[in-house]
C-alpha positions in Angstrom: -0.1 -0.1 -0.1 1.6 3.5 -1.4 2.0 6.1 1.5 1.2 9.7 0.6 4.3 12.0 0.5 2.9 14.9 -1.1 0.2 17.4 -0.3 -1.1 16.6 -4.0 -1.7 12.9 -2.9 -3.2 13.8 0.7 -5.7 16.2 -1.4 -6.8 13.5 -3.7 -7.5 11.2 -0.6 -9.4 14.0 0.8 -11.4 14.3 -2.1 -11.8 10.3 -2.4 -13.5 10.4 1.0 -15.5 13.2 0.8 -18.0 11.3 -1.0 -19.3 10.5 3.2 -21.2 13.6 2.7 -23.4 12.8 -0.1 -27.1 11.4 0.5 -27.6 7.7 0.6 -29.5 7.7 -2.9 -25.8 8.6 -4.5 -23.8 6.0 -2.9 -25.4 3.3 -1.8 -22.7 0.4 -1.3 -22.7 -2.2 -4.1 -19.6 -3.0 -6.2 -19.9 -6.7 -6.6 -22.5 -8.1 -9.3 -23.0 -4.4 -10.8 -23.8 -5.7 -14.0 -24.5 -2.5 -15.9 -24.5 -4.1 -19.2 -23.0 -0.8 -20.2 -19.7 -0.8 -22.6 -18.2 1.8 -24.6 -20.1 1.2 -27.5 -23.7 1.3 -25.8 -23.3 4.1 -23.2 -26.1 6.3 -25.4 -28.5 3.3 -25.1 -32.2 5.1 -24.9 -33.5 4.6 -21.3 -36.1 2.0 -21.0 -39.9 2.7 -20.3 -41.2 0.0 -17.6 -44.5 0.9 -15.8 -45.2 -0.2 -12.1 -48.1 -2.1 -13.1 -46.1 -4.4 -15.7 -43.1 -4.9 -13.4 -45.6 -6.2 -10.4 -47.1 -8.4 -12.6 -44.0 -10.3 -13.7 -43.0 -10.2 -10.1 -45.6 -12.5 -9.0 -44.2 -15.8 -7.7 -46.8 -18.1 -9.5 -46.3 -15.8 -12.8 -44.2 -17.8 -15.4 -41.2 -16.8 -17.2 -43.4 -16.0 -20.8 -46.4 -14.9 -19.2 -44.5 -12.4 -17.4 -42.6 -11.5 -20.8 -45.5 -11.0 -22.7 -46.9 -8.3 -20.5 -44.2 -6.1 -21.4 -44.8 -3.4 -23.9 -42.9 -4.1 -27.2 -41.0 -0.8 -26.8 -39.4 -2.1 -23.6 -38.6 -5.5 -25.2 -37.1 -3.7 -28.2 -34.9 -1.1 -26.2 -33.6 -4.2 -23.6 -32.9 -6.2 -26.6 -30.6 -3.6 -28.2 -29.0 -3.0 -24.8 -28.1 -6.4 -24.6 -27.0 -7.0 -28.3 -24.8 -4.0 -28.0 -23.2 -5.4 -25.0 -22.8 -8.7 -26.1 -20.9 -7.4 -29.4 -18.7 -4.9 -27.8 -17.5 -7.7 -25.6 -17.0 -10.4 -28.6 -15.0 -7.6 -30.8 -12.7 -6.6 -28.2 -9.8 -9.3 -28.2 -7.8 -6.9 -25.8 -9.6 -5.4 -22.9 -10.1 -1.9 -23.4 -10.1 -0.8 -19.5 -10.6 2.8 -18.8 -7.7 5.1 -19.9 -6.8 5.8 -16.0 -6.0 2.1 -15.6 -2.4 0.7 -16.3 -1.6 -1.7 -19.1 -2.4 -5.3 -18.7 0.0 -8.1 -18.4 -0.4 -11.6 -19.6 0.9 -14.4 -18.5 -0.5 -18.2 -19.5 -3.9 -16.7 -20.6 -4.0 -15.1 -17.3 -4.2 -11.1 -17.3 -2.8 -9.1 -14.4 -3.8 -5.7 -14.0 -2.7 -2.5 -11.8 -5.5 -0.8 -9.9 -6.1 2.6 -10.6 -4.0 5.3 -8.8 -6.8 6.3 -6.6 -7.8 2.6 -5.8 -4.2 2.2 -4.1 -4.5 5.5 -2.1 -8.2 4.9 -0.9 -8.0 1.0 -0.3 -6.2 1.2 3.2 -8.8 3.7 4.0 -11.7 2.0 3.2 -10.1 -1.7 5.1 -9.0 0.4 8.2 -11.2 3.4 8.5 -14.4 3.6 6.7 -16.3 0.7 8.4 -16.3 0.7 12.2 -17.7 -2.7 12.4 -16.3 -5.8 10.4 -19.7 -7.5 10.8 -21.1 -5.1 7.7 -18.8 -7.1 5.2 -21.4 -9.6 4.8 -24.4 -7.2 5.0 -22.5 -5.6 2.2 -22.1 -8.6 0.0 -25.2 -10.3 0.6 -26.6 -6.8 -0.7 -24.7 -7.0 -3.7 -25.9 -10.5 -4.3 -29.2 -9.8 -4.0 -28.9 -6.6 -6.7 -27.5 -9.1 -8.9 -30.8 -11.5 -8.5 -33.2 -8.6 -9.0 -31.2 -7.6 -12.1 -31.4 -11.0 -13.7 -34.9 -11.1 -12.9 -35.7 -7.8 -14.8 -33.4 -8.4 -17.8 -34.3 -12.2 -18.3 -37.7 -11.0 -19.0 -36.7 -10.3 -22.4 -33.9 -12.9 -22.6 -34.3 -16.2 -24.8 -35.3 -19.0 -23.1 -36.2 -21.8 -25.3 -35.1 -24.5 -22.8 -36.7 -23.1 -20.0 -33.3 -22.7 -18.1 -33.6 -19.1 -16.8 -37.4 -19.7 -15.6 -35.8 -23.0 -13.7 -32.9 -21.1 -12.5 -34.6 -19.0 -9.7 -32.1 -16.3 -8.2 -31.0 -17.1 -4.8 -28.3 -16.6 -2.6 -25.9 -19.6 -0.6 -23.6 -19.1 2.2 -20.8 -21.5 3.1 -18.0 -21.7 5.3 -15.2 -24.1 5.3 -13.3 -24.0 8.4 -10.7 -26.6 7.3 -9.9 -24.7 4.1 -10.4 -21.3 6.0 -12.6 -19.8 3.5 -16.1 -18.3 3.4 -18.0 -18.6 0.1 -21.1 -16.3 -0.6 -22.5 -17.5 -3.9 -25.6 -16.1 -6.0 -27.5 -17.2 -9.4 -27.9 -13.7 -10.4 -27.1 -11.7 -13.5 -23.1 -12.4 -13.3 -20.6 -10.4 -15.2 -18.6 -10.2 -18.6 -14.8 -9.7 -18.7 -15.4 -5.8 -19.3 -17.5 -5.8 -16.2 -15.4 -7.7 -13.9 -12.4 -5.3 -14.4 -14.0 -2.0 -14.7 -16.4 -2.7 -11.8 -14.0 -4.6 -9.5 -11.0 -2.2 -10.6 -12.3 0.9 -9.6 -13.5 1.9 -6.4 -16.6 4.1 -6.3 -17.7 3.1 -9.9 -21.4 1.6 -9.1 -22.5 -0.8 -11.9 -25.5 -0.5 -10.2 -25.8 3.0 -10.7 -25.1 2.4 -14.5 -27.4 -0.2 -14.8 -30.1 2.4 -13.3 -29.2 5.0 -15.9 -29.4 2.5 -18.8 -32.9 1.2 -18.1 -34.4 4.9 -17.7 -36.1 6.8 -14.7 -39.2 5.6 -15.2 -38.0 1.9 -14.5 -35.8 2.8 -11.2 -38.8 2.7 -8.7 -39.8 -0.7 -10.2 -36.1 -2.3 -9.2 -35.4 -3.2 -5.7 -31.5 -2.7 -6.4 -29.6 -1.7 -3.0 -26.1 -0.5 -4.0 -25.5 2.8 -6.0 -22.1 3.8 -4.5 -19.5 1.2 -5.2 -17.5 0.7 -2.0 -19.5 -2.4 -0.5 -17.2 -5.2 -2.4 -14.1 -4.0 -0.5 -15.6 -4.4 2.9 -14.5 -8.2 1.8 -10.7 -7.1 3.1 -11.9 -6.4 6.7 -11.9 -9.9 7.2 -10.3 -11.7 4.4 -6.7 -11.0 3.4 -7.4 -12.5 -0.4 -10.5 -12.3 -2.3 -11.7 -14.5 -5.3 -14.4 -13.8 -7.7 -15.9 -16.5 -9.8 -18.7 -15.2 -12.3 -20.3 -16.1 -15.5 -22.6 -13.7 -17.1 -26.1 -14.3 -18.4 -25.3 -12.9 -21.5 -25.3 -15.7 -24.5 -21.9 -17.7 -25.0 -20.5 -16.6 -21.8 -17.4 -18.1 -20.0 -16.5 -18.5 -16.8 -14.4 -16.0 -15.2 -12.3 -15.6 -12.0 -10.8 -12.4 -10.4 -8.3 -12.4 -7.8 -6.5 -9.9 -5.7 -5.1 -9.7 -1.9 -6.0 -5.9 -1.8 -2.5 -5.0 -3.2 -1.5 -3.0 -6.2 -3.1 -5.3 -8.7 -5.6 -8.1 -9.6 -5.7 -11.1 -11.9 -8.4 -12.1 -14.2 -8.4 -15.5 -16.2 -11.0 -17.6 -17.7 -11.5 -20.9 -15.7 -10.8 -24.3 -17.3 -13.8 -26.4 -17.4 -11.6 -29.7 -17.4 -9.8 -28.5 -14.2 -12.9 -27.8 -12.2 -15.4 -30.3 -10.1 -19.1 -29.9 -10.9 -20.0 -28.0 -7.9 -17.3 -25.4 -8.9 -19.0 -24.8 -12.1 -21.8 -22.0 -12.3 -24.7 -23.4 -14.4 -26.4 -20.8 -16.1 -25.4 -17.4 -14.6 -24.1 -16.0 -11.0 -21.2 -15.0 -9.2 -19.4 -16.9 -6.3 -16.8 -14.8 -3.8 -14.5 -16.9 -2.0 -13.1 -15.0 1.2 -9.6 -16.5 2.6 -10.4 -15.5 6.1 -7.7 -13.4 8.2 -6.4 -15.4 11.1 -8.1 -12.6 13.6 -11.5 -13.1 11.8 -12.0 -16.9 12.3 -15.2 -16.4 14.0 -16.9 -15.6 10.8 -16.4 -19.4 9.9 -18.8 -20.4 12.7 -22.5 -21.2 11.4 -23.9 -19.5 14.9 -22.2 -16.3 13.9 -23.3 -16.3 10.2 -26.7 -17.0 11.1 -27.1 -14.4 13.8 -25.6 -11.7 11.3 -27.5 -13.1 8.4 -30.8 -12.8 10.7 -29.9 -9.3 11.4 -29.1 -7.6 8.8 -30.8 -9.5 5.6 -33.7 -11.0 7.0 -36.2 -9.3 4.9 -34.1 -9.7 1.5 -36.4 -10.8 -1.4 -34.5 -13.5 -2.6 -34.1 -16.9 -0.6 -31.0 -16.9 1.6 -29.4 -20.3 2.1 -26.8 -21.1 5.0 -24.7 -24.1 4.8 -25.1 -25.7 8.6 -25.2 -28.4 10.6 -28.8 -29.7 11.7 -30.0 -32.0 14.4 -33.3 -33.5 14.2 -34.5 -36.2 16.7 -35.6 -39.8 15.3 -37.0 -42.8 16.9 -35.2 -46.1 16.5 -35.5 -49.7 17.9 -33.4 -49.8 21.5 -31.9 -53.0 20.5 -30.4 -53.5 24.4 -33.7 -53.0 25.7 -35.4 -55.1 23.5 -33.4 -58.2 24.0 -35.5 -59.4 26.9 -38.8 -59.1 24.7 -40.9 -62.1 24.3 -41.9 -63.2 20.7 -44.8 -60.9 19.4 -44.2 -57.8 22.0 -43.5 -54.6 20.4 -39.8 -53.3 20.3 -38.7 -50.7 22.4 -37.8 -47.4 20.9 -35.6 -44.9 21.8 -35.0 -41.3 20.6 -31.4 -40.4 19.1 -30.2 -37.3 17.6 -29.3 -37.4 13.7 -27.0 -34.8 12.5 -26.9 -33.7 8.9 -25.1 -31.3 6.8 -26.8 -29.0 4.3 -28.3 -25.6 3.3 -30.9 -24.1 5.1 -33.4 -21.4 4.3 -33.0 -18.6 6.9 -35.1 -15.6 5.7 -38.7 -16.8 6.0 -40.3 -13.8 7.5 -42.0 -11.2 5.0 -41.4 -7.5 5.5 -45.1 -6.8 6.0 -44.3 -2.9 6.1 -43.6 -2.6 2.3 -47.2 -4.2 1.6 -50.6 -2.2 1.7 -52.3 -2.1 5.3 -55.5 -3.3 3.9 -53.5 -6.7 2.7 -52.1 -7.3 6.1 -54.4 -8.6 9.1 -54.1 -8.4 12.8 -52.6 -11.8 13.2 -49.7 -11.2 10.7 -49.2 -7.8 12.7 -49.0 -9.3 15.7 -46.7 -12.1 14.7 -44.2 -10.0 13.1 -44.1 -7.8 16.2 -43.3 -10.6 18.4 -40.5 -12.5 16.1 -39.1 -8.8 15.1 -38.7 -7.1 18.6 -38.2 -10.8 20.4 -41.4 -10.0 22.5 -42.8 -13.5 22.5 -44.8 -12.8 25.7 -46.1 -9.3 24.6 -49.2 -8.5 22.5 -48.8 -5.0 21.0 -51.2 -2.4 22.3 -51.6 -0.6 19.2 -49.6 -0.1 15.9 -49.7 2.3 12.8 -48.7 1.2 9.3 -48.4 4.0 6.7 -46.1 5.5 4.0 -44.9 9.2 3.1 -44.8 10.0 -0.4 -43.3 13.1 -2.0 -39.9 14.7 -2.0 -39.0 12.3 0.8 -40.4 8.9 0.5 -40.5 6.1 3.2 -42.6 3.4 4.6 -43.2 2.6 8.2 -44.6 0.5 11.0 -44.9 1.6 14.3 -46.0 -0.6 17.8 -47.1 0.6 21.0 -45.9 -2.5 23.4 -48.4 -4.3 25.4 -46.0 -3.9 28.4 -42.7 -1.9 29.4 -40.1 -3.3 27.5 -37.7 -5.2 30.1 -34.5 -3.2 29.2 -36.5 0.1 30.1 -37.9 -1.0 33.3 -34.6 0.0 35.2 -33.7 3.1 33.0 -36.4 4.8 31.3 -33.8 6.1 28.6 -31.5 3.1 28.4 -28.9 4.0 25.8 -28.7 0.3 25.0 -32.4 0.2 23.8 -32.7 -0.6 20.2 -36.5 -0.1 19.5 -36.7 1.8 15.9 -34.8 -0.3 13.0 -33.8 1.3 9.9 -33.8 -0.4 6.6 -33.0 0.6 3.1 -35.0 -1.6 0.9 -35.3 -4.6 3.0 -31.6 -4.5 3.9 -31.3 -3.6 7.8 -28.7 -0.5 8.4 -29.1 0.0 12.1 -31.0 0.5 15.2 -29.0 3.1 17.5 -29.3 6.3 15.4 -30.1 9.3 17.4 -32.7 11.8 16.0 -34.7 9.7 14.2 -37.5 9.7 17.2 -37.1 12.0 20.5 -36.2 10.4 23.8 -39.7 10.7 24.8 -40.8 8.2 22.4 -38.0 6.0 23.2 -40.7 3.1 24.2 -42.1 2.8 20.6 -41.0 0.2 18.5 -41.0 -0.3 14.7 -39.3 -0.4 11.5 -38.7 2.7 8.8 -37.5 1.9 5.2 -36.2 4.4 3.2 -34.2 5.2 0.2 -33.5 8.9 1.6 -31.7 8.2 4.6 -28.7 10.8 4.9 -26.3 7.8 5.4 -22.2 8.1 5.1 -20.7 5.6 2.6 -20.5 2.8 5.1 -24.1 3.1 5.6 -23.2 3.4 9.4 -23.8 6.8 10.4 -27.0 8.9 10.0 -26.3 12.4 9.3 -28.5 15.3 10.2 -30.5 16.9 7.5 -33.9 18.3 6.0 -34.5 14.3 5.3 -34.2 13.4 9.0 -36.3 16.3 10.6 -39.3 15.1 7.8 -39.2 11.5 8.8 -38.8 12.5 12.8 -41.9 14.9 12.4 -43.9 12.1 10.5 -43.0 9.3 13.1 -44.0 11.6 16.1 -47.3 12.7 14.4 -48.1 8.8 13.8 -47.3 8.2 17.5 -49.7 11.1 18.8 -52.2 9.7 16.5 -52.0 6.3 18.0 -52.1 7.9 21.6 -55.3 9.8 20.7 -57.0 7.1 19.3 -56.4 4.9 22.5 -57.5 7.6 24.7 -60.8 8.2 22.7 -61.7 4.6 23.0 -64.8 3.7 24.6 -63.0 1.2 27.0 -61.1 3.4 29.3 -58.9 0.7 30.3 -56.7 0.5 27.1 -55.8 4.2 27.8 -55.3 3.5 31.4 -53.3 0.4 30.6 -50.9 2.6 28.3 -50.9 5.6 30.8 -49.7 3.1 33.5 -46.9 1.9 31.2 -45.8 4.8 29.3 -47.0 7.9 30.9 -44.2 9.1 32.4 -42.6 9.4 28.9 -45.5 11.8 27.9 -44.6 13.9 30.9 -40.7 14.2 29.7 -42.3 15.1 26.2 -44.1 18.1 27.7 -40.7 19.5 29.2 -38.7 18.9 26.4 -40.5 18.6 23.4 -41.9 22.3 22.6 -42.8 21.8 19.2 -45.3 19.0 20.2 -45.9 20.2 23.9 -49.5 21.5 22.8 -50.5 18.2 21.5 -49.0 16.2 24.3 -50.7 18.1 27.1 -54.3 17.0 26.8 -53.0 13.2 26.7 -51.8 13.8 30.2 -53.8 12.1 33.1 -53.9 12.7 37.0 -55.4 11.7 40.4 -57.8 14.1 41.9 -60.3 14.6 44.6 -63.3 14.1 42.4 -62.0 11.3 39.9 -61.4 9.1 43.2 -59.8 5.6 41.8 -60.2 7.2 38.0 -57.9 9.4 36.3 -58.9 12.6 34.9 -57.8 14.7 32.1 -57.0 18.7 32.1 -60.2 18.7 29.4 -62.3 16.6 31.8 -61.2 19.2 34.9 -62.4 22.3 32.8 -65.4 20.9 32.0 -66.4 19.9 35.2 -65.3 23.5 36.7 -68.1 25.3 38.8 -69.1 28.6 37.4 -67.0 31.4 38.6 -63.8 28.9 39.2 -60.8 30.8 37.5 -58.1 28.6 37.9 -56.8 25.0 38.0 -55.7 24.1 41.4 -53.2 21.1 42.2 -51.2 20.3 45.3 -47.9 17.8 45.6 -47.4 15.1 48.2 -46.3 11.4 48.7 -49.0 9.0 47.1 -52.7 9.8 46.4 -53.9 8.9 50.0 -51.7 11.4 51.9 -51.9 14.1 49.3 -55.8 14.1 49.7 -55.4 14.9 53.4 -53.7 18.1 53.1 -55.9 21.0 54.6 -56.0 23.2 51.3 -57.8 20.2 49.7 -60.8 20.1 51.9 -60.9 23.8 51.9 -60.9 23.7 47.9 -63.3 20.4 47.9 -66.2 22.6 50.4 -66.6 25.0 47.7 -66.9 22.6 44.9 -63.4 22.8 43.1 -61.9 19.8 42.1 -57.8 19.7 42.9 -55.3 17.5 40.9 -52.8 15.4 42.5 -48.9 15.6 42.0 -47.6 12.5 43.6 -44.4 12.1 41.5 -41.4 14.6 41.4 -41.7 14.5 37.5 -45.8 15.2 38.1 -44.3 18.9 39.6 -41.8 19.4 36.8 -44.5 18.6 34.1 -47.5 20.5 35.4 -44.9 23.7 36.1 -44.2 23.3 32.2 -47.8 23.8 31.6 -48.6 26.4 33.4 -52.0 27.6 31.6 -54.2 25.4 29.9 -57.0 27.0 27.6 -57.4 30.5 29.4 -57.0 28.9 32.9 -53.9 29.3 34.9 -52.5 26.3 36.6 -52.1 27.3 40.1 -50.1 25.5 43.2 -53.0 25.7 45.9 -50.3 24.8 48.8 -48.2 28.0 47.6 -47.9 30.2 51.0 -49.8 33.4 50.7 -52.2 32.0 48.3 -55.8 33.8 49.1 -58.0 31.3 47.3 -61.1 33.0 48.5 -60.3 36.4 47.0 -60.6 34.7 43.8 -64.0 33.8 43.5 -66.2 36.7 43.4 -69.1 34.8 44.7 -67.3 33.8 47.9 -66.5 37.5 48.2 -69.9 38.4 48.2 -71.0 36.1 50.4 -68.6 37.5 52.8 -69.4 40.9 52.5 -72.9 40.0 53.1 -72.1 37.9 56.2 -70.2 40.9 57.6 -73.0 43.0 57.2 -75.1 40.4 58.8 -73.3 40.3 61.8 -72.7 44.1 62.3 -76.5 44.4 62.0 -77.3 42.2 64.9 -74.6 43.4 67.2 -76.3 46.7 66.4 -79.9 45.3 67.3 -78.4 44.1 70.7 -76.9 47.2 72.0 
């Protein structure tokens, strides 16, 4: 790895890494499998017009390849066909690879071609490996996301591809992960679109050149919304070197007459590309139709990524909702019954043999991602059972039924889909610390791929108890997709999430069954009190949701609205007193004094209650007054009482004069 020895070199590095300020739509990571089908002779291809309805139709699981193909407009077919022909012709005509002029000349040796990485790659590679990503676990998310992109591209492009023998129809896009501790390798394989030699060299030999971005440009703006492509920046592939000291990429393009190619590099200054020899390969090493296989030679200090448990945990965390099947090679144990020969020796003839249960271990691929991302569906299509099942499985809340949920989408300059839940009980991690920093209740996704669940700013801390998912392509993330940056987009998402949360609270409060809101208040009322103090923007919306004990409410809660509605004529203020517990507070002399005049008194029985009510100060046109405050003359604030007092004084004086 080269070290910068000049200010110009350092400036180049800064320019390379300053892309972290881009928005997510400009830089999502997808270097591998970024098959743009764009070559030097085909960059002027007309954008493809592909409607959402047509894509939705061809995306149905039960739709056959030919039926889906027939639904696409003739214009679209012609453009994609022309696009593929141009790419194929360009690849066949060039005997020597015309890599970008910025690349160093290739060196051939026994059919193998060795290329120097571009100059900027050599400078930035060390930054990516050692500085860009803060968590090594990210590599698996990035590579699986790339594999999913490759599968999605294949599904899209195969609509117009010839399929006389049904080979494409039978080769459903899938992803496989297999670790081999003996060989110290981890393989991530997909049956996606694959890459040509040109694409292999250009896409993997250039950092920050995303084949996905080129692909989206080629198919046209009208089709972008119909694709689930994740990566668009082009650094994700290089996260491989976080855990591997050598990477091999074996690929075969879905273009006709494509050969199986191999790319190798140890993250140094060069990489090698050559064609695999069929005679030297076993059947399991051959890519049958198309796809890509990444072989990571794991570093000694990263051996944990060869363990089944670690891989399973990471895949379920980051890629649980990937659209295409993800299969992990693992050992499974099932228990079968067989005859217990020892116990059956003493049996008489004709008696049933005794059975025993024994474990049977098997090795094979097991599908991991069986959960469906219901937040991407229309709320009309999801029933209560599905909402509850998703909540329990996603938030590990097997014994908690959600009290309420909100499923919605925002469209416009900022687009996202979300599903929020009010837990049925206070989450365990919040029972000891209501603002536990380790709480991970809002999970952020980008097109089904989990990004993080510990971003600050996505929700105010007084809504720390709300659980849910947010899926958006507009999230302002940095290049490594680990840091959420402050921006207008984040503010819009924040406002919408808070607004929907408040709507859920109001729905519970207005329910005929008062016990629903009482349960909610007992669990999460203290968070709303904090919201009144900390959230000035939403303070006025939170105040009507507050609940208190009072003299007149007895064993029920009352709200400020209910208090005002029951105020006797002439009462000018809302009164409260503070104390320890409802029963002790009720015994204060001032409470009896106010009650005798028909006034209700609110009880502030916790330290947080006093802070909250002082932050409110006034509700509607009524001041909120501490009745126990020294020097407060309650009677003088009531005109009727003052009139009665004057009349009483006159009556006493008149009686006194008569006696004289």
